[in-house]
N, C-alpha and C positions, 0 to 999 in steps of 0.2 A: 747958849741955852735957848737960840732961836732954833739954832739947827736942831738938839734936839725933841720939840716943840712937832718942826715940822716932818721930819725921819723918822718923831716916831711910829705913829698910827703904819707908813707903808712898813716898818720891818713888823708888824703887831701881824700885820697883814700877810705878808711874806713868810713869816715864822707859822700862822696857824694853818698857810694854803701847804706849806712842806710840809706836817705833820699829817694832815690828809693825805697828801701825795704816797706817804710813807706808810701809813695807812689801809691804801688800800693794794699796796706793793705788800704785804705781808697779808694780809686777805686773802692772794691768787697764791700768795705762796704755800700760803695753809692748805690749799683746797689742793691746789697741785703735789702736795706730797700726803694727805692725804686718800687723791684718786691712786696714788704708785704705791702707799702702803694697805694697799685693798687688795686679798685675795678671794678666788668666787671660784663655783664651778658651778653652769645653770642648760639647762634647755630652753631654746627657742619655743615659744608658744604663739609668737603672731611677730608678723611683718605689719610695721606700718611707714606710709610717704602721708605726710604731713604738706602741703601745699597749702604756698606762701604769696598772694597775690599784689602785686606793689602798684597801688592806685594813680603811680605819676610817668612814670615808667612801663606802665602792664607788660613788667616784666613776670613770670611764676618761677617762684625758690623752689625747689623740692628738700624739706628736710627727712632724712631715712634714719627710722631708729629700729630695733627690736625687743619684745616687751619677750624676758626672760628669766624664767620661773627658776630660783634658784634652791642649794640641797635642801635650806634651811627655809622655802616652805615663801618663802616672801616675792614677790613680784618685779625688775628695774626693767625701767626702759635706760636701753643702752646706744647711744647714738651710730651711724657706722661710714661706714666710705662709697662712695656707690660700688667698687667690686668687690668689696668684704659681702656689700647686701645682696648680691645679686650671688656670688658662691655659698649662701649660706640656705638654708632650707630649712622649714616649720621642720619642729623635730632632730636639727642637729644640736650638739652639743657644744656648748662654749667656754672654755677655762681662762679665767685674767688669772695669771699667777703674781707675785707680788715683785711690785719692784719695776711692773712693765703698765705700761701708760692706755694700749687697749686689749681685747681680750683672742679666742684666737679660737679658731674651727678645731673641737679632736676628731670628729667622730659627724 
């Protein structure tokens, strides 16, 4: 009985922690699946560079993205790699097919 009193709070703590970890991975999995299930075609209307400066290390990191107007009129911000960002111009058409993670340039 004494062991139960000592270990019960530890068991409850780890049980709650395990539920939080499982919930986190389920959430990330749903976001991943949602992204792969999307399909759209749109036109690049703006190229965006966001610079973030780290005060401690004095490093500047750049986040590259596109503003894309989809066929239904919605405007979305799409992250991009350096190579894809440099190869794409304003006015280019992008297509994101269902099952793929990233869009591709179609014109």
